[in-house]
C-alpha positions as CSV (number, residue, x, y, z in Angstrom):
1,M,67.6,103.6,90.3
2,R,69.2,104.9,93.5
3,A,72.5,103.3,92.4
4,Y,72.6,105.7,89.4
5,Q,71.6,109.0,91.0
6,D,75.2,110.2,91.6
7,M,76.2,109.3,88.0
8,V,73.2,111.1,86.5
9,Y,73.7,114.2,88.6
10,S,77.5,114.4,88.0
11,T,77.0,114.0,84.3
12,A,74.6,116.9,84.2
13,A,76.7,119.0,86.6
14,R,79.9,118.6,84.6
15,L,78.1,119.7,81.4
16,L,76.0,122.5,82.9
17,G,78.4,123.8,85.5
18,N,75.4,124.6,87.7
19,D,74.2,122.6,90.6
20,A,70.6,123.8,90.5
21,Q,70.3,123.1,86.8
22,A,71.9,119.7,87.2
23,E,69.4,118.8,89.9
24,D,66.6,119.8,87.5
25,I,68.0,117.7,84.7
26,A,68.6,114.7,87.0
27,Q,64.9,114.9,88.1
28,E,63.8,115.0,84.4
29,V,66.0,112.0,83.7
30,F,64.4,110.0,86.4
31,L,61.0,111.0,85.4
32,K,61.7,109.8,81.9
33,A,63.1,106.5,83.5
34,Y,59.8,106.2,85.5
35,E,57.8,106.6,82.3
36,N,59.9,103.8,80.7
37,F,60.1,101.7,83.9
38,E,58.6,98.5,82.3
39,Q,61.3,98.4,79.6
40,L,64.1,99.5,81.9
41,R,63.3,97.2,84.9
42,T,65.1,94.2,83.5
43,S,67.5,96.0,81.2
44,A,71.2,95.3,81.7
45,T,72.1,98.6,80.1
46,I,70.1,100.9,82.3
47,G,73.2,102.8,83.5
48,G,74.2,103.6,79.9
49,W,70.6,104.6,79.1
50,L,70.5,106.9,82.0
51,K,73.9,108.5,81.2
52,T,72.9,109.0,77.6
53,V,69.6,110.6,78.6
54,A,71.3,112.9,81.1
55,T,73.9,113.9,78.5
56,N,71.2,114.6,75.8
57,M,69.0,116.5,78.2
58,S,71.9,118.6,79.4
59,L,73.0,119.4,75.8
60,N,69.4,120.2,75.0
61,H,69.2,122.6,77.9
62,L,72.4,124.3,76.8
63,T,71.2,124.6,73.2
64,R,68.0,126.3,74.4
65,Y,70.1,128.9,76.1
66,R,72.9,129.0,73.5
67,R,72.1,132.6,72.4
68,R,72.6,133.8,75.9
69,W,76.1,132.3,76.3
70,R,77.2,132.8,72.7
71,L,77.3,136.5,73.2
72,F,79.8,136.1,76.0
73,A,81.8,133.4,74.2
74,E,82.3,135.8,71.2
75,L,83.6,138.7,73.2
76,P,87.3,139.2,72.5
77,D,89.7,138.5,75.4
78,S,91.6,141.5,76.5
79,G,95.3,141.0,75.6
80,S,94.5,137.9,73.5
81,S,96.3,137.8,70.1
82,G,93.7,135.4,68.8
83,A,96.4,132.8,68.2
84,L,96.0,129.4,69.8
85,E,97.8,129.2,73.1
86,T,100.5,126.7,73.5
87,L,99.7,123.8,75.7
88,F,100.3,124.6,79.4
89,C,102.2,121.7,80.9
90,V,101.2,120.5,84.3
91,P,104.0,119.2,86.4
92,D,103.7,115.5,87.3
93,T,104.0,116.4,91.0
94,L,101.0,118.8,90.9
95,C,98.7,116.3,92.8
96,D,101.4,114.9,95.1
97,G,100.2,115.1,98.7
98,I,96.6,115.8,97.7
99,A,93.9,113.2,98.6
100,A,91.9,111.8,95.7
101,D,88.7,113.3,97.0
102,E,90.3,116.7,97.2
103,Q,91.7,116.3,93.7
104,A,88.2,115.5,92.5
105,R,86.7,118.5,94.3
106,R,89.4,120.8,92.8
107,L,88.8,119.5,89.3
108,E,85.0,120.0,89.6
109,L,85.5,123.5,90.9
110,A,88.0,124.3,88.1
111,L,85.6,122.8,85.5
112,R,82.8,125.1,86.7
113,R,85.0,128.1,86.2
114,L,85.6,127.3,82.5
115,P,83.3,129.1,80.0
116,V,80.5,126.9,78.7
117,H,81.8,126.8,75.2
118,Q,85.0,125.3,76.5
119,R,83.7,123.2,79.4
120,V,81.1,121.3,77.4
121,P,83.3,119.9,74.6
122,L,86.1,119.1,77.2
123,V,83.6,117.1,79.4
124,L,82.1,115.4,76.4
125,Y,85.6,114.4,75.2
126,H,87.3,113.4,78.5
127,F,84.4,112.3,80.7
128,E,81.8,111.0,78.1
129,E,84.5,109.7,75.8
130,L,83.0,111.1,72.6
131,S,85.1,111.7,69.5
132,Y,85.8,115.2,68.2
133,Q,83.5,114.5,65.3
134,D,80.7,113.3,67.5
135,I,81.0,116.4,69.7
136,A,81.0,118.7,66.6
137,Q,77.8,117.0,65.4
138,R,76.1,117.2,68.8
139,L,76.9,120.8,69.3
140,H,76.3,121.8,65.7
141,V,79.8,123.4,65.4
142,S,82.8,122.8,63.2
143,L,85.4,120.2,64.0
144,A,88.0,122.9,64.1
145,K,86.0,124.8,66.8
146,V,85.7,121.7,68.9
147,K,89.5,121.1,68.7
148,T,90.2,124.7,69.5
149,D,87.8,124.9,72.4
150,I,89.1,121.6,73.9
151,Q,92.7,122.8,73.6
152,R,91.9,126.2,75.2
153,A,89.9,124.5,77.9
154,R,92.9,122.3,78.7
155,V,95.1,125.3,79.0
156,S,92.6,127.2,81.2
157,L,92.0,124.1,83.3
158,A,95.7,123.5,83.9
159,Q,96.1,127.1,84.9
160,L,93.2,126.9,87.3
161,L,94.5,123.7,88.9
162,T,98.0,125.1,89.4
163,R,96.7,128.1,91.4
164,P,96.8,127.9,95.2
165,V,93.5,126.9,96.7
166,L,91.8,129.7,98.7
167,P,90.2,128.5,102.0
168,A,86.4,128.0,101.6
């Protein structure tokens, strides 16, 4: 199980955008694994099972608190025309000279700064490799909303990644 702890935690952290909540979800995932230890002990698909449980538990957590974040997601942006932004192109040279671990750190920090309604579908699409339709079904939203939120998340993420990094 130790071999999977980073994968479970990072799955939850990407979806939730909160370290403390991700730690709680990871603990719950491993408690569930402990409860099913006899079946999982010899399973060749334990990694997939753990990732699926971490994803589902994270989504369930977000659903429980959806009312709280929906209020903020529905507030109009100041200066926004409501039209879908055009794709913000990231130069191919953006990551030149940046070590892979630094790139990963910057990506994780940028993901955490996205609003939940954008971060979750983006993570499910790019990191969990779910289809738009599967994401819409899991989040109980329309396909158009999923596509719009992912598009807007990509634009926001690209803008966040092109900003200079402030010293920590």
